[in-house]
Every structure is written in structure tokens, then in C-alpha cells.
C-alpha positions as CSV (number, residue, x, y, z in Angstrom):
1,X,4.9,-4.5,-20.6
2,X,2.8,-6.0,-17.7
3,X,4.3,-8.5,-15.3
4,X,1.6,-10.1,-13.1
5,X,2.7,-11.1,-9.5
6,X,0.1,-13.7,-8.5
7,X,-1.1,-13.7,-4.9
8,X,-0.3,-17.4,-4.6
9,X,3.4,-16.7,-5.7
10,X,4.1,-14.3,-2.8
11,X,6.2,-15.1,0.2
12,X,4.1,-16.3,3.2
13,X,4.6,-16.7,6.9
14,X,2.0,-17.6,9.6
15,X,3.2,-16.8,13.1
16,X,-0.1,-17.5,14.7
17,X,-0.7,-13.9,15.8
18,X,0.4,-12.7,12.3
19,X,-0.5,-14.1,8.9
20,X,1.5,-12.2,6.3
21,X,2.2,-12.3,2.6
22,X,5.2,-10.6,1.0
23,X,5.2,-9.4,-2.6
24,X,8.9,-8.5,-2.3
25,X,11.7,-10.0,-0.2
26,X,11.1,-9.3,3.4
27,X,12.2,-10.8,6.7
28,X,12.9,-14.5,6.2
29,X,11.4,-14.5,2.7
30,X,14.2,-13.7,0.3
31,X,13.7,-13.9,-3.5
32,X,16.4,-12.3,-5.6
33,X,13.9,-12.1,-8.5
34,X,11.5,-10.0,-6.3
35,X,13.3,-7.5,-4.1
36,X,11.6,-4.2,-5.2
37,X,10.0,-2.4,-8.1
38,X,11.4,1.1,-8.7
39,X,11.1,3.0,-5.4
40,X,8.5,0.4,-4.1
41,X,10.3,-1.8,-1.6
42,X,7.6,-3.5,0.5
43,X,4.1,-4.6,-0.2
44,X,2.9,-6.7,2.7
45,X,-0.7,-7.9,3.2
46,X,-1.2,-8.7,6.9
47,X,-3.8,-10.2,9.1
48,X,-3.2,-9.4,12.8
49,X,-5.0,-11.5,15.4
50,X,-7.2,-9.8,18.1
51,X,-5.1,-8.2,20.8
52,X,-1.8,-8.8,19.0
53,X,0.6,-6.6,17.1
54,X,4.0,-5.4,16.3
55,X,5.9,-4.3,19.4
56,X,8.1,-1.2,19.5
57,X,10.8,-1.4,16.8
58,X,12.9,1.1,14.8
59,X,12.9,2.3,11.2
60,X,15.0,4.8,9.3
61,X,15.1,6.3,5.8
62,X,11.9,4.8,4.6
63,X,8.4,6.1,3.6
64,X,5.8,3.8,5.2
65,X,2.2,3.9,4.1
66,X,-0.5,1.8,5.9
67,X,-4.0,1.1,4.8
68,X,-6.6,-0.8,6.8
69,X,-9.2,-2.9,5.0
70,X,-10.9,-4.5,8.0
71,X,-10.6,-4.0,11.8
72,X,-8.4,-1.3,13.4
73,X,-4.8,-0.7,14.1
74,X,-3.5,1.3,17.1
75,X,-0.3,3.3,16.4
76,X,2.2,4.8,18.9
77,X,5.6,6.3,18.0
78,X,8.6,8.1,19.5
79,X,7.3,11.4,18.0
80,X,4.4,11.3,20.5
81,X,1.6,10.2,18.2
82,X,-1.0,7.8,19.4
83,X,-3.8,7.1,16.9
84,X,-6.2,4.4,15.8
85,X,-6.3,3.7,12.1
86,X,-9.6,2.4,10.8
87,X,-10.9,1.1,7.4
88,X,-10.7,3.7,4.7
89,X,-7.9,5.6,6.5
90,X,-4.3,6.1,5.4
91,X,-1.3,6.5,7.5
92,X,2.0,7.9,6.3
93,X,5.1,7.8,8.4
94,X,8.5,9.2,7.3
95,X,11.1,7.3,9.2
96,X,13.9,9.6,8.1
97,X,16.7,10.0,10.6
98,X,15.1,7.4,12.8
99,X,11.9,6.6,14.7
100,X,10.5,3.8,16.9
101,X,6.9,2.8,16.7
102,X,4.4,0.0,17.6
103,X,1.2,-1.2,15.8
104,X,-1.5,-3.2,17.6
105,X,-4.9,-4.6,17.0
106,X,-7.0,-3.1,19.8
107,X,-9.9,-5.5,19.3
108,X,-10.4,-8.4,21.7
109,X,-12.3,-10.4,19.2
110,X,-11.8,-9.3,15.6
111,X,-8.6,-9.6,13.4
112,X,-7.2,-6.6,11.5
113,X,-6.6,-6.9,7.8
114,X,-4.1,-4.3,6.4
115,X,-1.5,-3.4,3.8
116,X,1.8,-2.0,4.8
117,X,3.8,-0.4,2.0
118,X,7.4,0.9,2.1
119,X,8.9,3.3,-0.5
120,X,12.5,4.4,-0.6
121,X,12.7,8.2,0.1
122,X,14.4,10.4,-2.6
123,X,17.0,11.3,0.0
124,X,18.3,10.1,3.3
125,X,18.3,12.0,6.6
126,X,14.8,13.5,6.3
127,X,13.2,14.8,9.5
128,X,10.7,12.1,10.8
129,X,7.0,13.0,10.5
130,X,3.6,11.4,10.6
131,X,0.2,11.9,8.9
132,X,-3.2,10.1,9.1
133,X,-6.2,10.9,7.0
134,X,-9.6,9.6,5.9
135,X,-10.6,10.3,2.3
136,X,-14.1,10.7,1.1
137,X,-15.4,7.4,-0.4
138,X,-17.4,9.2,-3.1
139,X,-14.1,10.6,-4.4
140,X,-12.9,7.1,-5.4
141,X,-16.0,5.5,-6.7
142,X,-15.3,4.6,-10.3
143,X,-12.5,7.1,-10.4
144,X,-8.9,7.4,-9.2
145,X,-8.5,9.2,-5.9
146,X,-5.0,10.6,-5.2
147,X,-4.1,9.7,-1.6
148,X,-0.4,10.3,-1.5
149,X,2.1,12.4,-3.6
150,X,5.4,14.2,-3.5
151,X,3.7,17.6,-3.3
152,X,0.6,16.7,-1.2
153,X,-1.6,17.7,-4.2
154,X,-5.4,17.8,-3.7
155,X,-5.1,17.2,0.0
156,X,-3.2,14.0,-0.4
157,X,-0.6,12.7,2.1
158,X,3.0,13.9,1.6
159,X,5.5,11.3,0.6
160,X,9.2,12.1,0.0
161,X,9.5,10.4,-3.3
162,X,8.6,11.1,-6.9
163,X,5.5,8.9,-6.7
164,X,1.7,9.1,-6.7
165,X,-0.6,6.6,-4.9
166,X,-4.2,6.3,-6.0
167,X,-7.1,4.4,-4.5
168,X,-10.3,3.4,-6.4
169,X,-13.4,1.4,-5.8
170,X,-14.8,0.2,-9.2
171,X,-18.2,-1.3,-9.7
172,X,-18.6,-4.4,-11.9
173,X,-18.3,-3.5,-15.6
174,X,-16.9,0.0,-15.0
175,X,-13.4,1.2,-15.2
176,X,-10.7,3.8,-14.6
177,X,-7.7,4.9,-16.7
178,X,-4.4,6.5,-16.1
179,X,-2.0,8.0,-18.7
180,X,1.7,7.3,-18.0
181,X,4.2,9.9,-19.0
182,X,7.4,8.9,-20.7
183,X,9.8,7.1,-18.5
184,X,7.1,6.5,-15.8
185,X,6.2,3.1,-14.3
186,X,3.3,1.8,-12.4
187,X,2.3,-0.9,-9.9
188,X,-1.3,-2.1,-9.5
189,X,-2.3,-3.9,-6.4
190,X,-5.8,-5.5,-6.3
191,X,-7.1,-5.2,-2.7
192,X,-10.5,-6.8,-3.3
193,X,-12.4,-8.2,-6.3
194,X,-11.1,-8.8,-9.8
195,X,-10.1,-6.6,-12.7
196,X,-8.4,-6.6,-16.0
197,X,-5.4,-4.3,-16.6
198,X,-5.0,-3.6,-20.3
199,X,-6.6,-7.0,-20.9
200,X,-4.6,-8.9,-18.2
201,X,-6.7,-10.6,-15.6
202,X,-6.0,-10.0,-11.9
203,X,-7.7,-11.3,-8.8
204,X,-7.8,-10.3,-5.2
205,X,-4.3,-9.7,-3.8
206,X,-2.6,-10.0,-7.2
207,X,-0.2,-7.3,-8.2
208,X,1.3,-6.1,-11.5
209,X,4.5,-4.3,-12.5
210,X,4.0,-2.0,-15.5
211,X,6.7,-0.6,-17.8
212,X,6.8,0.8,-21.3
213,X,3.1,1.5,-21.4
214,X,1.5,4.9,-22.1
215,X,-2.0,4.2,-20.8
216,X,-3.5,1.9,-18.2
217,X,-7.1,0.8,-18.5
218,X,-8.5,-1.0,-15.5
219,X,-11.8,-2.7,-15.8
220,X,-13.7,-4.3,-13.0
221,X,-15.0,-7.9,-13.7
222,X,-16.5,-7.9,-10.2
223,X,-16.8,-5.1,-7.7
224,X,-13.2,-4.2,-6.8
225,X,-10.9,-2.0,-4.8
226,X,-7.4,-1.2,-6.2
227,X,-4.3,0.7,-5.2
228,X,-2.3,2.2,-8.1
229,X,1.2,3.6,-7.9
230,X,2.6,6.0,-10.6
231,X,6.4,5.7,-10.1
232,X,9.6,7.4,-11.5
């Protein structure tokens, strides 16, 4: 079963400095029909204005993954990390027992376009930690590139949840496939372009919840970039 979550149906808020869309309930957007999918709790697509950002704030007991599509994002946290995240780079932050952090757009002229993703950890009270990594583009061209996993397989980021996150850039007319084991679920997020998922059409910023499927076939109808989650 595939349930499409159209981009236009998401929650939306424009704060001037932040233009944000929420796939699941978040902040002032509350929709009891869309609160989470399996361990996936937040799927926010954000545009942060030049010189603006999220001031220092706390988190705990959450796995937070950030991916920048355009621009840059400057990160600082209570663990002493100070990094700049750029397009093609992933950041993973385990909030665990508690951290504070800030995220700012360091540019004076250009906005930052990013996705911020939260997953529930498999247990509470994990020691906070941070990772940032760039993955080779060639490794995701017309194929699924593992970027985060429970066991950090193939050099992927470590997430404390029974989940795998894949990234792929698919050329028009080409496709990728993923076999789902029994009792596994998936979420597809279209970052750019348009695809079909087992025949269902999805456009830029659309998502899809997948259950009771054994194989996913994703075909690009235009050049596309996708993020795919294999979930318990």
C-alpha cells in the first residue's frame, strides 16, 4: 500500500526569515492524521533567509538528520562542534540525554534550502554525539547510496534506530529499486524532480508512506533526487 503525501497538503508557516513546510505535526501545525510514520517523526523542508537561523535551543532523545540542498548552514552545539554544512553533506546529531545547538545561514545574500529529519531513537538516554559527512556523488547516480544506518554500514552515518536512509540522483527514464523484507516499511521523499513509485506519480517535495509492499521500483520521469527510508 502506498499513501502519497502531496507537497501542497503539508503544514506551512512563513515567518519571514523562515519559510517552512511540515509533513508531520510540528510546532503550531497539528494534524492528528499526520503525526509520524513508524520511527519517522519530523520531515521539514525549510528555506532560511540570508543571515538568519535557529538560535540556541535544546533537544533530547531524538535522532536529527539534516541535508542541505542549496546554500549553507552553520552549526554550533554544546558538545563543542562548530561546522558548516554544504550541499551534498549530511549531518547526524544524537540528542540523547540532552544537547543545545544553533543553526544559521552564514550567507549575507543567499537563502539556504534544507531538509531536517527527526527519528525516534530505539532507546532513551543515549550519550549525545555528532557526525557530518559528504558522500561521493558518483555513488548515488542511478543507484541507492546508503547515507545512514543503525550499524554505520558502508561508511554511512550512525543512527540509533532500526532504519536505513538512502539518497539517489536518478536521470530521466532511469530507475532504482529496493526490496523490502517482511514487516518492513518505507518512506520516499522527492527532493527534486518527479518520479513514479510502483506506478504512483510523485512530484518535487511529495512524500509517500509504504506498507505491505515487497519491492519498490522508483522511475524518474524527469531528472530527480530522492531520499528513501527503510523502516522497522
